[in-house]
TORVEX-322372 format. One record per residue (C-alpha): x, y, z; residue number from 1; residue in one letter. Coordinates in pm, whole numbers, always signed. Each point is the difference from the previous one (the first is absolute). Example, Ala and Ser with C-alpha at 12.3 -4.5 7.8 and 13.67 -1.06 7.14 Angstrom:
2
+--------+--------+--------+-----+---------+
!      X !      Y !      Z ! num ! residuo !
+--------+--------+--------+-----+---------+
!  +1230 !   -450 !   +780 !   1 !       A !
!   +137 !   +344 !    -66 !   2 !       S !
+--------+--------+--------+-----+---------+
***
This chain:
382
+--------+--------+--------+-----+---------+
!      X !      Y !      Z ! num ! residuo !
+--------+--------+--------+-----+---------+
!  +9887 !  +9390 ! +12897 !   1 !       M !
!   +298 !   -107 !   -296 !   2 !       F !
!   +311 !   -166 !     -5 !   3 !       S !
!   +232 !   -156 !   -201 !   4 !       F !
!   +168 !   -284 !   +131 !   5 !       R !
!   +349 !   -165 !   -134 !   6 !       T !
!    -28 !   -384 !   +174 !   7 !       T !
!   -242 !   -264 !   -113 !   8 !       S !
!   -314 !    -63 !   +102 !   9 !       L !
!    +42 !   -304 !   +200 !  10 !       D !
!   +228 !   +254 !   +219 !  11 !       R !
!   -265 !   +241 !    +76 !  12 !       Q !
!    -98 !    +20 !   +364 !  13 !       E !
!   -344 !   +181 !    -46 !  14 !       D !
!   -223 !   -175 !   +254 !  15 !       N !
!   -273 !    +30 !   -277 !  16 !       V !
!   +166 !   -262 !   -209 !  17 !       L !
!   +119 !   -218 !   +296 !  18 !       R !
!   -356 !     -4 !   +156 !  19 !       R !
!   -244 !   +164 !   -219 !  20 !       G !
!   -228 !   -163 !   -272 !  21 !       S !
!   +179 !    +14 !   -299 !  22 !       I !
!   -121 !     +1 !   -404 !  23 !       A !
!   +233 !    +23 !   -301 !  24 !       V !
!    -62 !   +148 !   -331 !  25 !       L !
!   +245 !   -198 !   -259 !  26 !       C !
!    +15 !   -191 !   -319 !  27 !       D !
!   +205 !   -250 !   -166 !  28 !       Q !
!   +328 !   +156 !    +47 !  29 !       T !
!    -27 !    +19 !   +372 !  30 !       A !
!   +230 !   -290 !    +15 !  31 !       W !
!   +329 !    -49 !   +162 !  32 !       N !
!   +300 !   -203 !   -149 !  33 !       P !
!   +175 !    -12 !   +305 !  34 !       E !
!   -272 !   -215 !   +179 !  35 !       T !
!   -224 !   -114 !   -296 !  36 !       G !
!   -323 !   +130 !   +186 !  37 !       E !
!   -290 !   +307 !    -88 !  38 !       Y !
!    +33 !   +271 !   +229 !  39 !       I !
!   -344 !   -108 !   +140 !  40 !       F !
!   +149 !   -350 !    +72 !  41 !       G !
!   +272 !   +125 !   +183 !  42 !       S !
!   -226 !   +279 !   +207 !  43 !       L !
!   -228 !   -320 !    +71 !  44 !       A !
!   +234 !   -137 !   +271 !  45 !       R !
!    -23 !   +292 !   +238 !  46 !       G !
!   -383 !   -122 !    +13 !  47 !       G !
!   -174 !   +326 !    -45 !  48 !       N !
!    -19 !    +10 !   -407 !  49 !       L !
!   -351 !    +20 !    -72 !  50 !       R !
!    -87 !   +125 !   -353 !  51 !       K !
!   +182 !     +9 !   -322 !  52 !       V !
!   -106 !   +278 !   -284 !  53 !       F !
!   +104 !   -139 !   -312 !  54 !       H !
!    -88 !    +69 !   -408 !  55 !       P !
!   -305 !   -181 !    -74 !  56 !       A !
!   +196 !   -191 !   -316 !  57 !       G !
!   +202 !   -171 !   +255 !  58 !       W !
!    -82 !   -351 !    +24 !  59 !       D !
!   -259 !    -19 !   +297 !  60 !       G !
!    +49 !   -424 !    +12 !  61 !       E !
!   +410 !    +62 !    -15 !  62 !       F !
!    -58 !   +222 !   +302 !  63 !       L !
!   -245 !   -243 !   +184 !  64 !       S !
!   +198 !   -255 !    -54 !  65 !       S !
!   +315 !   +169 !   +196 !  66 !       L !
!   -217 !    -99 !   +342 !  67 !       G !
!    -28 !   +326 !   +173 !  68 !       M !
!   -215 !   -102 !   +291 !  69 !       D !
!   -159 !   +311 !   +137 !  70 !       G !
!    +97 !   +245 !   -311 !  71 !       C !
!   -219 !   +109 !   -238 !  72 !       M !
!   +107 !    +45 !   -383 !  73 !       F !
!   -238 !   +308 !   -101 !  74 !       I !
!    +41 !    +80 !   -367 !  75 !       P !
!    +10 !   +413 !    -77 !  76 !       L !
!   -248 !   +157 !   -193 !  77 !       R !
!    +93 !   +206 !   -321 !  78 !       P !
!   +124 !   +314 !   +167 !  79 !       A !
!   -171 !   +276 !   -229 !  80 !       V !
!   -152 !   +318 !    +89 !  81 !       V !
!   -308 !    -62 !   +227 !  82 !       G !
!    +73 !   -335 !    +84 !  83 !       D !
!   +270 !    -57 !   +252 !  84 !       L !
!   +179 !   -310 !    +29 !  85 !       P !
!   -130 !   -131 !   +311 !  86 !       V !
!   -274 !   +106 !   +277 !  87 !       D !
!    +86 !   +143 !   +262 !  88 !       A !
!   -121 !   -284 !   +224 !  89 !       G !
!   +246 !   -205 !   -159 !  90 !       M !
!   +261 !   +211 !   +189 !  91 !       L !
!   -194 !    +59 !   +324 !  92 !       E !
!   +154 !   -307 !   +203 !  93 !       D !
!   +340 !    +73 !   -142 !  94 !       I !
!   +294 !   +194 !   +193 !  95 !       D !
!   +256 !    -32 !   -288 !  96 !       A !
!    +49 !    -52 !   -370 !  97 !       L !
!   +298 !    -74 !   -169 !  98 !       V !
!    +45 !    +70 !   -341 !  99 !       V !
!   +230 !   -192 !   -246 ! 100 !       D !
!    -11 !    -49 !   -401 ! 101 !       Y !
!   +167 !   +138 !   -282 ! 102 !       Q !
!   -164 !   +320 !   -145 ! 103 !       D !
!    +64 !    +62 !   -402 ! 104 !       T !
!   +147 !   +322 !    +38 ! 105 !       G !
!   -338 !   +133 !   -179 ! 106 !       S !
!   -290 !   +187 !    +99 ! 107 !       R !
!   -229 !   -322 !   -165 ! 108 !       Y !
!   +101 !   -188 !   +276 ! 109 !       D !
!   -283 !   -146 !   +170 ! 110 !       S !
!   +128 !   -130 !   +295 ! 111 !       M !
!   +173 !   +329 !    +73 ! 112 !       T !
!   -363 !   +186 !    -81 ! 113 !       A !
!   -141 !   -267 !   +237 ! 114 !       A !
!   +255 !   +111 !   +318 ! 115 !       L !
!    -85 !   +354 !    -87 ! 116 !       Y !
!   -360 !    -72 !    +55 ! 117 !       G !
!    +68 !   -188 !   +299 ! 118 !       I !
!   +187 !   +322 !   +131 ! 119 !       F !
!   -316 !   +200 !    -87 ! 120 !       Q !
!   -179 !   -270 !   +198 ! 121 !       L !
!   +217 !    -21 !   +293 ! 122 !       I !
!     +6 !   +416 !    +21 ! 123 !       H !
!   -368 !    +78 !    -60 ! 124 !       H !
!   -140 !   -271 !   +216 ! 125 !       S !
!   +229 !    +37 !   +320 ! 126 !       G !
!   +109 !   -308 !    +12 ! 127 !       L !
!   +298 !    -55 !   +248 ! 128 !       S !
!   +211 !   -233 !   -254 ! 129 !       V !
!   +411 !    +23 !     -3 ! 130 !       S !
!   +104 !    -23 !   -401 ! 131 !       V !
!   +376 !   -174 !     +1 ! 132 !       Y !
!   +112 !    +54 !   -405 ! 133 !       I !
!   +234 !   -262 !   -108 ! 134 !       L !
!   +179 !   +238 !   -242 ! 135 !       D !
!   +155 !   -155 !   -350 ! 136 !       R !
!   +238 !   +134 !   -229 ! 137 !       E !
!   -215 !   +144 !   -332 ! 138 !       N !
!    -26 !   -266 !   -245 ! 139 !       M !
!     +2 !   +300 !   -305 ! 140 !       C !
!   +318 !   +147 !   +180 ! 141 !       G !
!    -20 !   +391 !    +93 ! 142 !       R !
!   -112 !   +119 !   -365 ! 143 !       Q !
!   -283 !   +211 !    -20 ! 144 !       V !
!   -278 !    +42 !   -297 ! 145 !       E !
!   -301 !   +206 !    -92 ! 146 !       G !
!   -235 !   +180 !   +180 ! 147 !       T !
!   -193 !    +12 !   +383 ! 148 !       A !
!   -313 !   -123 !    -31 ! 149 !       L !
!   -263 !   +291 !    +71 ! 150 !       C !
!   -303 !    -72 !   +269 ! 151 !       P !
!   -305 !    -94 !   -167 ! 152 !       G !
!   +139 !   -236 !   -263 ! 153 !       S !
!   -150 !   -305 !    -78 ! 154 !       Q !
!    +92 !   -309 !   +220 ! 155 !       P !
!   +187 !   -160 !   -263 ! 156 !       E !
!   +237 !   +271 !    -51 ! 157 !       A !
!   +188 !   -100 !   +313 ! 158 !       G !
!    +65 !   +148 !   +384 ! 159 !       I !
!    -40 !   +380 !     +4 ! 160 !       E !
!   +306 !   +223 !    +35 ! 161 !       G !
!   +207 !   -253 !   -154 ! 162 !       I !
!   +173 !    +19 !   -330 ! 163 !       P !
!    +37 !   -312 !   -238 ! 164 !       H !
!   +332 !   -109 !   +119 ! 165 !       R !
!    +75 !   +167 !   +330 ! 166 !       H !
!   +342 !   -156 !    +71 ! 167 !       G !
!    -68 !    -15 !   +414 ! 168 !       L !
!     +3 !   -290 !   +219 ! 169 !       T !
!   -287 !   -146 !   +152 ! 170 !       L !
!    +35 !   +113 !   +339 ! 171 !       G !
!    +64 !   +394 !   -164 ! 172 !       E !
!   -316 !    -13 !   -164 ! 173 !       L !
!   -156 !   -116 !   +354 ! 174 !       A !
!   +172 !   +307 !   +120 ! 175 !       N !
!   -136 !   +215 !   -257 ! 176 !       L !
!   -346 !   -162 !    +67 ! 177 !       F !
!    +29 !    +63 !   +360 ! 178 !       Y !
!    +70 !   +368 !    -10 ! 179 !       T !
!   -249 !    +36 !   -254 ! 180 !       E !
!   -274 !   -171 !   +163 ! 181 !       T !
!    +78 !   +204 !   +325 ! 182 !       G !
!     -3 !   -333 !   +197 ! 183 !       A !
!   +117 !    -19 !   +328 ! 184 !       H !
!    +21 !   -400 !    +55 ! 185 !       F !
!   +338 !   -137 !    +73 ! 186 !       P !
!   +195 !    -65 !   -343 ! 187 !       L !
!   +326 !   -209 !    +25 ! 188 !       H !
!   +235 !    -34 !   -315 ! 189 !       I !
!   +235 !   -283 !    +30 ! 190 !       I !
!   +307 !    +76 !   -248 ! 191 !       S !
!     +6 !   -203 !   -305 ! 192 !       S !
!   +373 !    -21 !    +68 ! 193 !       Q !
!    -86 !   -249 !   +316 ! 194 !       V !
!   -151 !   -266 !   -237 ! 195 !       R !
!   +200 !   -312 !    -75 ! 196 !       P !
!   -152 !    -26 !   -329 ! 197 !       N !
!   +251 !   +208 !   -173 ! 198 !       G !
!   +253 !   -262 !    +79 ! 199 !       Q !
!   -215 !   -246 !   -212 ! 200 !       Y !
!   -261 !   +147 !   -172 ! 201 !       L !
!     -6 !   +297 !   -270 ! 202 !       M !
!   -347 !   +235 !    +54 ! 203 !       P !
!   -152 !   -162 !   -309 ! 204 !       W !
!    +85 !   -388 !    +99 ! 205 !       S !
!   -352 !    -93 !   +150 ! 206 !       I !
!   -262 !   +182 !   -286 ! 207 !       P !
!   -197 !   +226 !   +212 ! 208 !       P !
!   -298 !    -16 !   -217 ! 209 !       R !
!   -115 !   -238 !   -286 ! 210 !       E !
!    +76 !   +236 !   -271 ! 211 !       D !
!   +336 !   +112 !   +169 ! 212 !       V !
!   +187 !   -343 !    -86 ! 213 !       P !
!   +337 !   +119 !   -103 ! 214 !       G !
!   +326 !   +161 !     -3 ! 215 !       L !
!    -92 !   +290 !   -245 ! 216 !       F !
!   -363 !    +22 !    +57 ! 217 !       T !
!    +20 !   +277 !   +274 ! 218 !       S !
!   +201 !   +175 !   -233 ! 219 !       A !
!   -304 !     +0 !   -266 ! 220 !       F !
!   -304 !     +5 !   +209 ! 221 !       Y !
!    -20 !   +369 !   +147 ! 222 !       C !
!    -21 !    +93 !   -365 ! 223 !       G !
!   -162 !   -285 !   -218 ! 224 !       M !
!   -283 !    -52 !   +227 ! 225 !       I !
!   -140 !   +303 !   -173 ! 226 !       L !
!    -81 !   -230 !   -287 ! 227 !       L !
!   -203 !   -205 !   +209 ! 228 !       S !
!   -292 !   +260 !    -17 ! 229 !       S !
!    +22 !     +9 !   -415 ! 230 !       T !
!    -70 !   -281 !   -210 ! 231 !       N !
!   +383 !    -84 !    -67 ! 232 !       V !
!   +144 !   -291 !   +199 ! 233 !       S !
!   +293 !    +46 !   +223 ! 234 !       C !
!    +47 !   -331 !    +59 ! 235 !       G !
!   -239 !    -74 !   +258 ! 236 !       Q !
!    -96 !   -365 !    -16 ! 237 !       G !
!   +379 !   -115 !   -115 ! 238 !       T !
!   +292 !   -112 !   +177 ! 239 !       L !
!   +156 !   +358 !    -77 ! 240 !       R !
!   -277 !   +250 !   +133 ! 241 !       P !
!   +111 !   +354 !   -102 ! 242 !       Y !
!   +273 !    -92 !   -181 ! 243 !       E !
!   -210 !    -36 !   -339 ! 244 !       F !
!   -227 !   +219 !   -137 ! 245 !       F !
!   -204 !    -97 !   -278 ! 246 !       G !
!   -358 !    -90 !   -210 ! 247 !       A !
!   -168 !   -179 !   -227 ! 248 !       P !
!    -51 !   +331 !   -219 ! 249 !       F !
!   +370 !    +92 !    +36 ! 250 !       M !
!   +102 !   -272 !   -307 ! 251 !       R !
!   +130 !   +300 !   -225 ! 252 !       G !
!   +277 !    +36 !   +226 ! 253 !       Y !
!   +138 !   -318 !    -88 ! 254 !       M !
!    -51 !    +52 !   -371 ! 255 !       D !
!   +198 !   +296 !    -28 ! 256 !       G !
!   -200 !   +277 !   +160 ! 257 !       M !
!   +236 !   +263 !   +166 ! 258 !       D !
!    +42 !    -86 !   +349 ! 259 !       S !
!   +255 !   +292 !    +74 ! 260 !       S !
!   -207 !   +154 !   +271 ! 261 !       G !
!    +19 !   -272 !   +223 ! 262 !       F !
!   +370 !    +26 !     +9 ! 263 !       A !
!   +194 !    +95 !   +360 ! 264 !       D !
!   +341 !    -13 !    +95 ! 265 !       A !
!    -74 !   -188 !   +298 ! 266 !       G !
!   -131 !   -300 !   -183 ! 267 !       V !
!    +29 !   -251 !   -304 ! 268 !       L !
!   -272 !    -78 !   -181 ! 269 !       L !
!    -42 !   -334 !   -128 ! 270 !       R !
!   -301 !    -94 !   -230 ! 271 !       K !
!   -229 !   -248 !   +141 ! 272 !       A !
!   -362 !   -175 !     -2 ! 273 !       A !
!   -129 !   -120 !   +329 ! 274 !       F !
!   -363 !   -121 !    +94 ! 275 !       R !
!   -106 !   +112 !   +332 ! 276 !       P !
!   -123 !   -256 !   +241 ! 277 !       G !
!   -228 !   +241 !   +201 ! 278 !       A !
!   -108 !   +349 !    -78 ! 279 !       G !
!    -48 !   +200 !   -274 ! 280 !       I !
!     +2 !   -173 !   -326 ! 281 !       H !
!    +53 !   -327 !   +190 ! 282 !       A !
!    +34 !   -314 !   -242 ! 283 !       G !
!    +75 !   +244 !   -299 ! 284 !       Q !
!   +329 !    +48 !   -166 ! 285 !       T !
!   +151 !   +364 !    +64 ! 286 !       C !
!   +231 !   +129 !   -161 ! 287 !       Y !
!   +242 !   +262 !   +105 ! 288 !       G !
!   +347 !     -7 !   +214 ! 289 !       F !
!   +199 !   -145 !   +280 ! 290 !       Q !
!   +206 !   +257 !   +171 ! 291 !       M !
!   +349 !    -82 !   +111 ! 292 !       L !
!   +190 !   +223 !   +261 ! 293 !       P !
!   +323 !   +164 !   -100 ! 294 !       V !
!   +242 !    -55 !   +238 ! 295 !       P !
!   +158 !   +297 !   +196 ! 296 !       G !
!   -282 !   +246 !   -214 ! 297 !       V !
!   -280 !   +181 !   +254 ! 298 !       P !
!   -327 !    -40 !   -163 ! 299 !       Y !
!   -312 !   +159 !    +70 ! 300 !       H !
!   -293 !   -212 !    -16 ! 301 !       S !
!   -282 !   +229 !     +4 ! 302 !       L !
!   +187 !   +236 !   -262 ! 303 !       A !
!    +48 !   -339 !   -239 ! 304 !       H !
!   -384 !   -109 !    +54 ! 305 !       A !
!   -135 !   +345 !   -102 ! 306 !       L !
!   +235 !    +11 !   -282 ! 307 !       R !
!   -150 !   -337 !    -99 ! 308 !       I !
!   -374 !   +103 !    +71 ! 309 !       L !
!    +39 !   +345 !   -214 ! 310 !       R !
!   +175 !   -211 !   -320 ! 311 !       Q !
!   -339 !   -295 !    +35 ! 312 !       L !
!   -216 !   +358 !    -10 ! 313 !       V !
!   +140 !   +203 !   -287 ! 314 !       S !
!    +70 !   -311 !   -239 ! 315 !       D !
!   -377 !    -53 !    +79 ! 316 !       G !
!    +44 !   -383 !     -5 ! 317 !       C !
!   -294 !    -76 !   +238 ! 318 !       G !
!   +134 !    +82 !   +342 ! 319 !       A !
!   -274 !   +105 !   +220 ! 320 !       D !
!   +142 !   +224 !   +308 ! 321 !       V !
!   -312 !   +118 !   +165 ! 322 !       T !
!    +54 !   -138 !   +337 ! 323 !       G !
!   +348 !   +158 !     -2 ! 324 !       L !
!   -149 !   +309 !   +202 ! 325 !       D !
!    -78 !   -188 !   +309 ! 326 !       A !
!   +304 !   -222 !    -10 ! 327 !       M !
!   +241 !   +281 !    -61 ! 328 !       A !
!   -144 !   +221 !   +248 ! 329 !       G !
!   +171 !   +311 !   -179 ! 330 !       D !
!   -182 !   +233 !   -289 ! 331 !       E !
!   +362 !   +104 !   -165 ! 332 !       V !
!    +69 !   -371 !    -55 ! 333 !       M !
!   -329 !   -137 !   -169 ! 334 !       T !
!    +23 !   +327 !   -193 ! 335 !       A !
!   +360 !   -122 !   -150 ! 336 !       Y !
!   -130 !   -308 !    -80 ! 337 !       V !
!   -297 !   +178 !   -180 ! 338 !       R !
!   +241 !   +234 !   -210 ! 339 !       G !
!   -134 !   +313 !   +187 ! 340 !       G !
!   +336 !    +41 !   +203 ! 341 !       V !
!   +358 !     +5 !   -179 ! 342 !       S !
!   +263 !   -207 !   +172 ! 343 !       W !
!   +209 !   +312 !   +101 ! 344 !       T !
!   -333 !    +84 !   +233 ! 345 !       D !
!    -23 !   -331 !   +115 ! 346 !       L !
!   +365 !    -24 !    +93 ! 347 !       K !
!     -8 !   +324 !   +184 ! 348 !       E !
!   -322 !    -88 !   +168 ! 349 !       H !
!   +159 !   -323 !   +173 ! 350 !       V !
!   +309 !   +177 !    +54 ! 351 !       K !
!   -152 !   +238 !   +189 ! 352 !       V !
!   -210 !   -268 !   +215 ! 353 !       E !
!   +260 !   -223 !    +86 ! 354 !       E !
!   +201 !   +263 !   +123 ! 355 !       Q !
!   -319 !    +87 !   +243 ! 356 !       K !
!    -19 !   -340 !    +89 ! 357 !       W !
!   +400 !    -36 !    +62 ! 358 !       I !
!    -14 !   +282 !   +231 ! 359 !       R !
!   -310 !    -93 !   +198 ! 360 !       K !
!   +122 !   -351 !     +4 ! 361 !       A !
!   +358 !    +59 !   +193 ! 362 !       R !
!   -219 !   +109 !   +322 ! 363 !       R !
!   -103 !   -340 !    +45 ! 364 !       Y !
!   +335 !   -183 !    -76 ! 365 !       M !
!   +164 !   -213 !   +245 ! 366 !       L !
!   +304 !   -108 !   -178 ! 367 !       Y !
!   +302 !   +178 !   -156 ! 368 !       D !
!    -32 !    -84 !   -370 ! 369 !       D !
!   -193 !   +262 !   -183 ! 370 !       Q !
!   -285 !    -25 !   -236 ! 371 !       I !
!    +50 !   +124 !   -334 ! 372 !       V !
!   -162 !    +38 !   -338 ! 373 !       R !
!    +61 !   -228 !   -280 ! 374 !       V !
!   +110 !   +232 !   -243 ! 375 !       K !
!    -49 !   -127 !   -380 ! 376 !       T !
!   -227 !   +246 !   -121 ! 377 !       F !
!   +207 !    +86 !   -305 ! 378 !       R !
!    -55 !   +304 !   -233 ! 379 !       T !
!    -37 !   -181 !   -324 ! 380 !       N !
!   -282 !   -229 !   +107 ! 381 !       D !
!   -360 !   +106 !   -139 ! 382 !       K !
+--------+--------+--------+-----+---------+
***
């Protein structure tokens, strides 16, 4: 049973919410500015909240200090292929699962991977759990980038069947997961338009992840995360992850090497040196660039990331892209980076795949605003 509802969760009259045992899947973004409470705080007043599933990185000492007597806080396991985020036994005594978090708009989102795993768990184990999704607008907007991940890809490549940037809301993704899994448990989507947050907060006001901290991060994340599979830093371990790229071996670009291959109409490139506090090249000075978005100009972060890597490989400056195959999940993209495919062929491949995704995704959309391609592929790009 599927329903799309246009009244807030606290106005739902379902018996399972009022009398059943409730669990919550959420992160730090599940905070209500009107009440000053997290979602589990308001649900706990009903007396039937039993469990809160949360990202493993969310501070356990902080959660325990909230004084939620009788409620278990359970960190999720990494949501990768073959390792479900929770055990079936953790849901056996639960009648309703309320889901409230901010998806990052990318197939690499770990919380959405966990939600997909939970859908599969409920379906295949035959558990009687009603799921309520508190929908949110996509912090990346309605734009689409990239190609859908093929079945059998490596876990680090993200969620199967989803492109690098999907353009859907969390509720629409849940609708897709539900349908494609063939599930029959009750799924209810609470419209994003009934959330009070929009009056006070933009979707990125509370960082959904440690490495998605700022206003512009989500615009770069879907493409620049590919660099995390290489020996080129994408700024992880700095205050501006995914907005920088560089490496110790890129000093030559500061001293006059041709960096025109890094250019993109959607961003300005500022030469910069940065020192990551964690991750690759931690404690070392990386030479490279900070990307600054140009207001009003469309930006295809995936295409830009691929051009950056192709420039580095063709220059032979020391870039190692052996891990890119698993992360990109697309042979044409990796062939382009290594010089085996032309920009024209890559452009056509991505265009076709994005159009396929849009046709598919439209079947699961719940709102009138449409998803679109980021049309920044230019014929003079190389």
